[in-house]
N, C-alpha and C positions, 0 to 999 in steps of 0.2 A: 903399344901393348899387344901381345899375341893373344888371340881368343882363348878364353877359358883358363888362362894362366893365373888370373887374379880373381879373388873373391872379395866382395864387399858386403858389409852389413850396413843398412840404412835404417835407423830407428824412426818411428813416426812417419812411415813412408806409404800410407794409403791415401794421402791427399797433400796438396800444397807443395812446398819446396822438397819435402822428402820423396814424394811420389815422382816428381819430375826428375829429381836426381837419380833415383833408382832406375827409371826408364832410360835415361841418358846413358848410364853405365851399362845397362843391359844391351842397348842398341849398339854400343861400342865394344861388345864382345866379352864383358865380364860376367862371372857368376854373381848373382845378386840375391841377397836375403832381405825381404821386406818384413816389417813388423808393425803391429799396432796393438793397443790394449783391447781393441774390439775385434772379436773373432769374425763377426759379420763383415767388417771392413776389410779384413785380410782376405776372406773368402771371395768377396766381390772384386777386389783388386786383382787377385791371382786369376780369377776367371776372365776378367777384362784383358789381362796380359796374354793369357793363353789364346784368347780369341783373336787378338791383334797380332801377336807374334808367335804363331804355332810352332815355329822352328826353335823357339827359345825355351820350351817347356822344361828341358833338362837343366837349364841355366838359372832358373828362378825358384826360390823357396819362400813360402810365406808362413809366418809364425805369429801366434798371439803372444804378446809380451808386454807386461806392465813394467816399464824400466825402473820403477821405484821399488820393485820387489826382487831381491837377490835370487830367489828360486826361479823366477821367470827368466831372468837374465842368464843364469847358469844354463838353463834348458836351451835358450836361444843360441848360446855359444856352442854348447855340446852338440846340438843337432846340426849346426852349421859345419862343425869339424867332421862329424860323421858322414855328411853328404859330400862336402867339397874338399876336405882334408886340410884346409888352412884358411886363415883370415888375413888378407893383405891390407884391407881398407876398412875403416870405420867412420861412418858419418853419424855423429851424435846430434840428431835433429828433433827428437820427440820433445814437444813443449805444449804448455797451456798458458792461458792468460786470463786474468780477471781485471776488468777496467773499473776500478773502484778507488775511492779515496782511502787512505790508510785507516781513517776513523770508521769506515764502513766495511773494511776487509776483515773477515772473520779469521780466527786462528786456524780453522780447518782449511780455508782457502789459501792462507799463507803457506801452510804445511804442504798442501797438494802442489802448489806452484814450485816450491823449493825441491820437493821430493821428485817431481817429474823432470823439471828443467835442469837441475843441478845435481841432485843425488843420482838421478838416472844416468847422467853422463859419467859420473864417478864410478858407478857400479859396472856399466858396460865396459868402460875403459879398463878397469881393474881386471875384469874377466878375460878381455881380449889380449891384453898386453903380453902375458906369458907365451901365447902362441906366436905373436909377432917377434918377441925376443928370441924364441927358439929358432925361428926362420931368418933372423937377422935382417928383417925388412918390414916396413909398415908405414901407413899414412893414416893419421887421425885428423878429421876435420870436425871441429865443434861449431855448431850453428848457434852463434850468439846473436847480437842485434845491435843496431845503433843505440838501442836502449841499454846496452851493456857498456856504452861509452859516456852517456849523459843521462841524467835522471829526467823523468817525465812525470807530470802530475797524473794522479789516478792509476799509476802503474808501479807502485812501490815494490810489490812482491815480484813482479816480472823483471823490473830493473835489477833488483837485488840478485835474482837468479842468473841474469845474463852478465852482470858485472862479475859474479862468482865464476862463471864459465871461463871468462878471460883469465882470471887468476889460476884456475885449474889448468888451463892450456899452458900458461907460462911455467908453472911448477912442474908438470909432467914432462914438458919439453926438456927441461934441465936434467930430470932424472934419467931419461933414456937417450941422452945425447950420444952415447958411445955404442948404441945398438942399431944404427942405421934406420931409425924410426923418426919420422917427422910429425910433429903435432902442431896444428894451426887452428885458428878460429876465423870465421867469417862473420862480419857484423853488417848485415844488410840494413838499408833504410826500409821504408814502408813497402810491404809486398802485398799484392792483392790476393789474399787467401781467405778461406772460411774463418780463420781466426780473426782477421780484420772485420769481416762481416758481422761476426758475433760482437765485436767491440762497438761497431756502429749501432747495433741494436741496443747496446748499453749506454749510448750517448756520445760515443767518440765522433769527432768531426773529421770525416775523411777528406773533405774538400780542400783542406790546407796542406795536403801531402801529395807529392808526385809519385804515385805508386808504380812499382815494378811488377812484372809478371814472375811467377815462380820459375818459369823456364829460364829467365835471365840469371837468377841466382844459381840455378842448377848448372848453367854453363860456366859460371865463375868457379863453382866448386870443382867442376870437371877440370878446368884449367889449373887449379891448385894441385890437382892430383897428377895430371900428365906433364905439367911443367913445374914440378915441385922445386926445381933448382932456382926458379925465379923468386922463391919465397924463403924466408929464413925460419928456422925452427923457433916455435913459440910466438910467431907473428899473429897479430889480429888484423885482418884485412877489412877496412871499411869499404862498403860497396853501395853506391847510391845511383839513382837515375841521373843521367847527365842532361 
């Protein structure tokens, strides 16, 4: 990829997998848009990037965006187009989790999980696709989970959202098959992130899982982008520590 020829949006990219993916894309010459529903997190991450990569200031954009709100998503896409002129890559990564039995999961917690993890991917994809179709190229990677392939106790809302993301991936891939756009999902196993740390505080037993680093998942996502011919449209790639 030639520098600055490609622009990527990475949602939920101020920490964990999203942040490492955004940094990797930036270091490899792409324009990158990071986002979070927390303005403070966006500000701090952008400042960190400016301090670490001062030569990349013109290639990075940070925006507050609650992906469950259409108005936020539209602003995210509009501002990206105004600055960079196009969107070539979308990483739907924003996500939350509640580690609770279904009996203890509230309706509000269920709705927040589905709205962030699944509705968010729907809204951003829907807003980005017209620009990709216009340019007859694009790559969308949906960050699902091993919990999108198999159900786990105390993760009913999270599993439902991640199973749904795989269905979304397969459906959209069929819809845009003639537009030179590839839609894929990645289903990582356990990843050592703040989300996992929050689950441990809620009683999750971390010792039973061989956790990956966020950087490992970011590298796999990058491979899915630069070596897209090695993956088929609509594919869900399981990715675990060996």
